[in-house]
Structure formats: structure tokens, C-alpha cells
N, C-alpha and C positions, 0 to 999 in steps of 0.2 A: 841118841835115839830121836826123841820127839823134836828137840831144838834143831838138830841137824836136818830133819825132814822139813821143818818150817823154813829153814834157810834155803834149802833146795827149792821149795815152792816159790820163794821170793825170787831166786835166781831164774826159775822157769818163767815167771811173769815178765821179768826183764828181757829174757831171751825171746819170748813170744811177741813182745812189743817191737822188737827188731828195729830200733832206731836207725834211720838211714842218713848217716853223716850229718846229724843235727837238723835234718829236714822233716822230722816226724817219722811216722811209721806207715808203711803200705798196708800192713795187716791190721794193726790195732786201732780200729775206729770204734765209735760208741757201741755199735751192735756187736762187734767181735769181742770187745772188752767185757760186755755183759756175759757172754757165753764162756769166755776164758776165766773170768773171776768165779763164775758158778762152778766150773770144772775144778779149779784150784781149791775152792771151798770144800768140795766133796773129797778131793784127794788128801786134804789135811787129815781125814779120818782113816787113811789107809792102814794105820797101825792098830786101830781099834774097831774096825767094822769089816764085814765081809765084802769081797769084790762085787757080789751081786747087789748088795745094799748101796754101795757107792755108785755103781753104774746106773741102777734104776733111780736112785736118788737124784743123780744128775739129770736124767731124762725127764723125771717129773718136775724138777726145778725149771728146766727149759720149757716144758709144757705150760707151766704157770706163767713164766715170763712172756711167752708168746700167746697166752690166753687160749690154749688148745684144750680140747676135751681129753679126758684121761680115765674114763670109766670102763671101757671095754678093751678086749684084746686088740681089736682093730684100731682103737684110739692109740694104744701104745705102739703099734706098728707104725702108724702115721707119725707119731712123735719121733720115732727112730728115723723114718724116712725124711722128715722135716729137717732133722739135724744133718743127715747125710747130704741132703739137697741144699744145705745152707740157707734154708728158708728163714727169713728174719722179719717177715711181716704177714699180715692177714692175706694179702693178695697172693703171695707165694704159696701160702698154705692152701688157699682156695684152689689154686691150679693143681696142687698135689692131690687134694681131696677129690677133685673132679676126675683126675686120671685114675685114682683108686676106685671110685664109683663105677668107672667104665670097664673095669676088669671083670672077667668071668669068675664065678665062685671058686672054681678049681685053681685059678691063678692066685686068687686071694688066699686060699688055703695054703698053697705052697709058700707064698711070701710070708704069711703069718708064722708058719712052722720055722722058716729060716730066721726071721727077725726077732722071734721070741726065744730062740735057742740060746742057752747061756754058755755053751762051749765046755761046760763041766759035767752037767747031768744029761745034756742032750747035744748031739753033734752040731757044731757051728762051723762056718767057713769064714775065713778072714778075706774080706774083699777090700784090700788096702787102698786101691785107687778108685773105689766107687764114687766118693765125693767129687773127684776131678772129672770122672766120666759123666756124672750127672750134670755138673756145671758146664762141661763142654757140649753136652747134648742140648742143654737149654739155650746155649749161645748160637747153635746152628740154626 
């Protein structure tokens, strides 16, 4: 049970570190390590907490690490978007917030409905490659 799950989490951390032939890791830098450790810390509770509490616990933890507001529904949507956009600093979040503020109210409503849906009680869509899509659009 729990010991096996903890071992798996340790394995996952090693896998995510992705050592590249003794040359370090392309992925696991200080910023990514913080997010990864936060995610693993939340997943350690998979056996005794609900999926929603683990998911939103992770997002709130990331919001605290990035010093993002988390009081309103819009704040929570922006935290989700910050994670999806791989925002790791105040400048990245400011650009995201600026884009959000430029949206029409109906666009914000649609995005809010989507990004606050839990997939269990309200319909949600899996956008598997959205983080890559956002990264690529920022690079263009």
C-alpha cells in the first residue's frame, strides 16, 4: 500500500530528473524541481484524499510559490493558466494577466467555465498538448 506508493513517487522523481548520461538534466532545473516536488508532495496523499483536494492543493501551493493571488475564481483560472503556460516568475505571470485583462467578458466566462470544471461533476476536456502549444506560441 502506502510504502509501495512512496517508492513509486521516489522512482517518479528520479524519472522526472532525467539524468542525461551524467551531464545533469535538461528538465530538472531549480524552477522545475520546485513544481515537481510540490506535485509529488500532493500525490503522496492519493490514498487518503480526494482527487479534487489533491489537484487544487497543488494549484494553491504553486500559487503560493509564485506569489500569485488566489481569492477569486479568476485568480484560480489564472493559476491554472500560469501552470499550463509554465510561468515561473512575476514577469511571465504579468504577461498572462495582461492578456487575461484584454479578453472580453464572454471569453473570460467561457475560459472560467472550462478551467474550473473538475471533470467529475461538470464536463471538462483534456487538452493534453496545451502546455506545448502555449510554449510554442510564446516562442513565435
